[in-house]
N, C-alpha and C positions, 0 to 999 in steps of 0.2 A: 365180336369181341376178341376172337382168336387172331383175325387180321391185325388189329391194333395191338396186342401183345407181340407177334412175331415182328412186327413194323418198329417197336420200341427196342425190342432185342438187338434187332440189324441195327438200329442208330447208335444204341450204346456200343456195340462192337466197333462199328465206324469210328467214333469218337475216341474209345481207347487206341483202335490203331493210330489215329491223328495223332493223339498225345504222344504215342510212343516215336511215332516218325520225328516229331518236333524235338524229344528230348535227344534224341540221336544228334540233330542236326545244329543242337545248341553247342558241341564240342568242335574243336579245330581236330584234324586228323593228329593221332597221338604218333609222333614220329620221335624215334631213337638215333642219336649220332655221337660222334667222339667228338672231343672238343679240340683234337689236333690232329694232323694227319703223320707228323712224325714229331719225336721227344728223343731225349737220351739222358744217361744217368753221368753224372760228373763222376770223376775216379773214386771221390770218396764216399758217396752215396752208395747203400744199400738197398732203401726201398724205394718206389716211384708210384705214384696214383696215377692211373688211366681211368680218364671220367667219361662216362656215357650220360648224354643230358638228355631231358625229356622235352617235348614241344610244350606240355603242359602237365599238371599234376595227374596221375593215373588214376582212374576211377575204376577198375578191376585190376585183380591180381592176374598175374603169369609169369612166365619165362622167357629170357633173351638167351639164344644159343649163340655164342661167339665162337669160331673157330681160329686157331692160331698155328701159323707156319714158320718153321725155324730155319734159320741161316748162321749155321756153324755153332749152333748152341743145341743142348739137349737139356729136357725138361727134367728136373730132379737132381741134375748134376752142375748146371750152370745158374740154373733160375728155380722158383717156383712161384706160383700164384695164389691169391685167397679172392673169389673160391678158386678149390682145386682144379686142375685141369686133368681130364682123363680122355686119353688116344687122342689129342689133338683139339680137345672140346670143352669149353667151359659153358657152364650153366647159372646164370643170374636170375635169382628171384626178383619180381616186381610186386610190391604191396600196396595198396590203395593208398594215395596220397603222395607218392614218392616222385620227386622232381629230377632225380639222376640217380646213378648207380655207379660204383668203384671196381674195377681191377686193382688189388694190390700186387704188384710186381716186386718180388724179393730177390734181388742178386746173389748167389750163393759163390760166385767164382769170377775172379776179373779175367777180363780178355788180354791173352797175351800180346806185349806191345807189338804194333804193328799188323794187327789182325782185327776183325771186326765179327762181333756177335750181335744178331738182331733177330727179333720176335715181330712178325705182324699179325695183329688181331684183326679179325674180320666179322661184321655182324654178319649172320647167316640166315637165321629164321626165327620166328616167334610162335609161340601156342596160342597167340590170339591174333586170328586172321586178317583183322582190321588193323592191326598194328603195322607201321612203313618204315623204313631206313629214312634216316636224315642225309644231309650232303656230306655228311663225312663217315662213309661206313667202314672204312678200315684206318688202323692206325699203326705204324711203325715204331717200336720203341727199339734204339741202338744201346748197346753197352758202352760204345765210347762216344766221346762229344762229337755230335754232328748237328748242323744247324737246321731249326725248325723249319718248315717251308710255312708252315701259316699257324694260327692259333687264335682263341678268345681267352681273355683273361679279365676274370671279376676279380677287381683289386681288392687285395685284404684291408683295406684301410680303416673297417670297424664301426660304421656307421656315422651318427651325426654329431658325434663329439670328435670323429677323426682321430683317434687315439693312438694309431700308428703311422710309421714311416715304412714304406714299403720297396724293396729294391727289386726288379725284374731283367731277367737276362731271356732276351727274344730267343737266341739261339737254342735255350732249352725248353722254355716256356716255363721255368721255375719262378717262384716268389721268396723273398726272406723278409716276412713281418715283425718290426721292432717296434715295441712302446717308445714313443716319442719324448717321454721323460725321464728315460734310464740315463740321459747324459747331458753332459752343459757344454763341454768343450771336446774339440777334436784336433788331434795331432799330425801334422803333415809327415808322410814317411818318404817323401823324396828327398833330392839333394839340399834344398833350402828348409830351413827350421821357421816352420810356421804353425800357428794357432788359430783354428776356425772354430765359430761358435755354433751352437744347436740354432740354428733360424728357426725350425720347427716347434721350438720350447720358449720363442722371444728372448733368447738371451742376449744380453749386452754387455759391453765392457769399455771402461775409460781409461786411460793411462794417466800416471800421478808421475808427471815430468820431474826427473831429478830426485825421486823418492825410491831407494832402492832396498829399505829395510823394512820389513814386513810388519815387526813388532811395533814400531813407530806410527804406525797408521792406526788412527781411529776415526769417530766421526769429525770429531772436533779439529783432525790435522788441517792445519793451513796449506793451501796449493803454493808451489813455487812461483805462481804467477797468476794470477785472477783471468779467467776464461770470460769472453764475450761470446754467448752463445743464444741461437734462435730458437725461437717455441713460438705457439701461437697461445691467444686469448679463449676462452671458452666461446666465443662468438667466430671463431675461425680466424680473425684477425692477426696479422702476426705481430711478435714482439721481440725484445731483446732482454736477455738476462745476463748478470754479471756475477759470477759464481768465484768464492775464494776459499772455501773450505770443502772438506769430502761431504759434511752434510747436505750443504748447499747444492751440492753437485748430484748426488744420488736422486734429488726430487725430480729430476728430470731424465733419468737413464732408463726406466721402465719403459717397453715399446708402446707406443699409441700416437695419435696425432700431435700430442703436446710433448715429443721427447726433444730432448736437447740435443743441437748440433751446428755445426758452422762449417758447411764443406769448403768454402773458399779458404778456410784457415786451417783444415785438415782434420777437424774435430767431427769424426763420423763413428759413433758409438756402435754401428752394426756392421756386419761383413758387407761388400758390395754385391748387388742383387746378380751380376754377372759370374760370380763366383771366381773370379780371377786370384790366382795364387798371390800377387801383389795388392790385392784389395781387402785385405782382413783388417778388422779393427785392432787387434794386436799387431805391434810393429814384428819386422823380422827380429827372431830370437837371435841374440849373438852367443858366440861360444867362448867371449870373454864375460863372465859373470856380474862384473860391475855396471857394465851398460844396459842391463835387463832392470826394468822399472818395474814397480808394482803396480797392478791394475785392481779397480773396482769393477766387480763382474756382477750383473744384476742375473740371478739365478732364473729368469723366466718365469712364466705362469703354470701354474698346474692345470692339469687337464680338466676340463669341464665335466662335471657328473650329472648337469640338469639335463632332462629330457625335453627336447624342443619341439615346437609345433611341426607336424608333418612337413617335409620339403625344406626345412629350416635344418640350421646347424648352431651348437653352441660348444666352442672348443677350447675356452680359456676361462680358467678359473683365477683365484686369488695368485698376486705375485708370491714368489718363493723366497725373497729376500735377495741379501747381498753376501758376499764374500770379498777379502782381499787376498789377491792371488800374484805369484811370481813365478814366471816360468824361466829354467834355465837349460842349456844343453851343451854336449860335450861333440854334437854334430852325429851321434850313433844312436843318443837316447835322450829324452827328456826328463827333467826332474822339475815337477810341480810344489811348489809351497804355497800353503793355503791355511785361510783361518776366517772366523767370523770376525766382524768388524771391532768388534769389543774385546778380543783374545790378545792377550799378551806372550801367546806362544803359536806357534804354527806346525801343522801337519805336514808330511811330503808323501808324495807317489813319485816312484821311477818308472818310466814307460820306455823298453827299446823300440827303436825303430823296426817295424814289420814290411818287409820289402814286398809282402803279397797283398798289401792292401794300400789304398791311398791316403787313408784317415784311420788313426787310432781313437775310439772314445774313451773319454774319462768322465766317470760321474763323482763330481765334488762334494756331492750330498751325500752320497754311501760310499767314498773314499775309495774307489776301485777303478780299473780299466773293465770297460763294458764290448760285450763283442755286438757289433753294429754292422757295419759295412762287410759284404761280402768279397772276397778276393775280388782284383781289380778288373780281371777279365771276365768276370761271372755277373756283371750287372751293366747294363745298358740305360736304364732309366729308374727315376727315383720318385716314387709318388710320396712326396714328403708331408702331403695334407695339407699342413699348415707352414706358412712361409712368411717370416717379417723381415723388414728391412727399413733403414731409414734413406728416402729417397733425396735426390739433388734439390727437390723444393724444400727439403727440412721435414716433412712430416713422417712420421712412424708408421709404416702401414703394415696390416697384419691380414694377409690372404688365405684363402681354403682352397680345396682341391687342386692343390699346387703340383705341377710336374718339372722335375729335373733332368735332364741328361747328362751322362758321365765325361762332361769335356775334359777331365783332368786323366780320364782314363781311354784318351784317344777314340771317343765316340762324338760324331758330327751329326747334325741333323737341320732341316729347313722346312719351312712351313710353304704349302702349296693352298693357295687361295683362289676360290673359284667364283666367288663375286664379292663385292662391297654394296652397300646400301648407304646413300647419303642422309646423313642424321638429319638436316634440315628439311629436303625434298622428298625423302622417303625413295628416290629412284635408284633404280638397282644396276648396277654394271657387272655384265659378265665377262670372265677373261678367258682368252682360248687356252685354255690347259685341260687335259684329260681328266675325268672323273676318275673318283677312288677306284671303281671297277676296272677302269679302262687303263690305267696308269700301268706300264711296262718297265723293264730295265732300261729299254734304249731312251726312255723319256726322262729319265735321271741327268739332273744338271749338277754335277760337282763343284762347280763354280759357286753354287748358293749355300754349301753345306757350312755351318756355323760351329766352330771349336774353341769359342774363346767368349761364349756367354750360355751358360748352362740353363737359361730360363725362358729359351725359346718357346715353350709350349706354356710354362707358366700357368695361370689360371683362364688363358685366352679362349681356352675349348668349350668353355661353358657360360651359359647365360645365367649368371646367380640371381638376378633380379626379374625374370620371368616369372609368372604365376603357372605351373609349377616350374622351378630351375630346370633347365634343359641343355641339351648338348648342341652346339651349333653346327650346322650343315653345311658352313660356308669353307671348312678347311680340313685337310688332312697332312700329315708329317711324312717325311722321308729321312730314314736314319740308316748311317752307315756305322756298323760296329766296327770294333777294332780289329778283328778278323778280316775286315773288309766285305762281310756280307751287307746287303743293302735289303733294307725291309721298308715297307710302306704301313703306316699306321692310322687309324679312324677311331674314333671315340665315339660309343654307340651307346652309353649311359651314363647318368650322373646319380640317378635314384635307384633304389630297388623296386621289385615289381609291387611292394607295400606302399611306394610312397617316399621311403627312406632314405634321407641324403647321406651321403659318406659312403655309397656303394658305387664306384665308377666302374665301368666296364669298356673295352677297347677290343677292337680285332686288329690283326696284322699279318702281312704275306711278305713272305722273301720274295725279292726279285730275281 
């Protein structure tokens, strides 16, 4: 009997030991790494987040010890941090469930022009012996702008309703997220006088030829000439319509497959997909006031508030209605006259040209100028999320997950295609180009750079109709910024770890 009891006890201990061992092997290594090897503060910035990412959620509490070394900087005089640093060391607590931690760097004093101040943060130790360092164990932060050597960007697009437009600067790794329904039109700040539409909000515009008095325009206004426009029937067969009044015209202005247009005759009620300065729905604004006609502007669609199924999106809600708009200029400022279609008076906004930005944004709905774009040199790509356009075949398309590059700010880009698959035979053809990992500065072909079409990346980087939606692995991109730096860019995620759409991620590396 004693032998049996002893046997059972030993067996139970072995089982417990086995369970414990299995529990440990259920987890990948808990590794800790910085998100970027280098970063910098712009001149006007005071605070900067330095992020440490974990390979998985923490299952135990502990601390991370970070050492910092100084280059022409003094802690407490030039900068401080949260958590605080003591004698070159910062201790960061880790709680169960944490996925990352942050050091907040606060600049106290600017570097003198022509000098550099920098701090290098380095992961040195942990109080949990099983924790390990990740691939980026140190990160240099410069007080003056220097081009980042690499980074991982989790784009702040906002989830499956894609409510944000996000401007990203690769040289600093910084993002600026702006809710895409905060503006409808953008005013060009260059030498030409141009008006852009907010394609992320599905804004459209139609010129009323020969009509310059805003107060005379109503839904019943008769056009100075009848317009023959293209559209489609519910079964997607083509049809033509002839419109003679404003009321008939606005039936086909909202973005969608049935949007009116006639590319051959020049009736296109969206900006061109390429983003060219001469491809706007608004004609060039004349400094002679009598030459500027009234436009009917479709104010786009509200951001959807519906919660879609996992992996899906819901971006567009109800249409926001229409306004009548007339834009004037003296060459250094714009004056926008606007009103609802049934009004017999109008409001005005005057906006001075801002040489620091390509486009100044205006909200007609809120009657004000809106801070949207960063300074020209402070963004390379724009995750516009939603993008709308009337294409040459006459359809009004609305895309999601859309990416543009800053062509008007002298940023150029091209795609590297690793392989193609024949749609019918499914046969794959590989091309003799380096992989993303192997691509170096010597592989850059500057003759391929595109600087006259900002939609090269577009939505082609993802498989929207796969289940679940996924990132294409057949391509990466090469970008040249306005300062002459070259980067390679590869998209790595479309969904969050929970499967939610509208959470893109990409990696990049300076060449």
